[in-house]
C-alpha positions in Angstrom: 20.0 -12.5 30.2 21.0 -15.1 27.6 22.9 -14.2 24.4 21.8 -15.0 20.9 23.5 -14.6 17.5 20.7 -13.6 15.1 20.9 -13.5 11.3 18.2 -11.2 9.9 17.2 -11.0 6.2 14.6 -8.5 5.2 12.5 -9.0 2.0 10.2 -6.1 1.1 7.0 -7.5 -0.4 6.7 -6.7 -4.1 4.5 -3.8 -4.8 5.1 -2.1 -1.4 4.9 1.7 -1.6 8.4 3.1 -1.3 7.2 5.7 1.2 6.1 2.8 3.5 9.5 1.2 3.2 11.2 4.5 4.1 8.8 5.0 7.0 9.5 1.5 8.4 13.3 1.9 7.9 13.3 5.1 9.8 11.2 3.6 12.6 13.6 0.6 12.6 16.6 2.8 13.4 14.7 4.4 16.3 13.7 1.0 17.7 17.2 -0.3 17.3 18.5 2.5 19.5 15.8 1.8 22.1 16.7 -1.9 22.2 20.4 -1.0 22.5 19.6 1.3 25.4 17.7 -1.5 27.1 20.5 -4.0 26.7 18.7 -6.2 24.2 20.7 -5.3 21.2 24.5 -5.5 21.9 26.1 -5.4 18.4 24.9 -5.3 14.8 26.9 -6.0 11.7 26.2 -6.3 7.9 28.6 -8.7 6.1 30.5 -6.9 3.3 28.5 -6.8 0.1 25.4 -8.5 1.6 22.0 -7.2 2.6 21.5 -9.4 5.6 22.4 -8.4 9.2 24.1 -10.3 12.0 23.5 -9.2 15.5 24.3 -10.1 19.1 21.1 -9.9 21.1 20.1 -10.6 24.7 16.8 -11.8 26.2 15.6 -14.1 28.9 15.0 -16.9 26.4 14.4 -17.4 22.7 10.6 -17.0 23.0 11.1 -13.6 24.6 13.7 -12.7 22.0 11.3 -13.5 19.2 8.2 -11.9 20.6 9.2 -9.1 22.9 12.4 -8.0 21.3 12.6 -8.9 17.6 8.8 -8.9 17.2 8.8 -5.1 18.1 11.0 -4.2 15.1 9.0 -2.3 12.4 10.5 -4.5 9.7 9.9 -7.7 11.5 6.9 -8.8 9.4 9.2 -8.7 6.4 12.1 -10.5 8.1 13.3 -14.0 8.4 15.5 -14.8 11.4 18.0 -17.5 12.1 18.5 -17.6 15.9 21.5 -19.3 17.5 21.6 -19.5 21.3 25.1 -18.9 22.7 27.0 -19.9 25.8 30.3 -18.9 27.2 33.4 -20.7 25.9 36.1 -21.5 28.4 38.8 -19.9 26.2 36.9 -16.7 25.5 39.4 -13.9 25.8 36.6 -11.5 26.7 35.3 -13.5 29.6 35.3 -11.9 33.0 35.1 -15.3 34.9 
């Protein structure tokens, strides 16, 4: 699988019932655990003082990432995503090569 750095920003539409937001956020946590178990979600961070998330994700390609992985997130309809495909760096201290 290929690796991607993904910046996610969630914007809840104005007027959305708070109960619906709570329901989706709870479902989002469940789905994130499932995607981590399947190896699609590797790491997830939130920059200090910000509401966006940065994640290391894996998928066969960007189309699969957007449709079959990110597209399954309950908050996806409210998200914007900036996807950056990654490749190994020859000086990566974590490389197993």
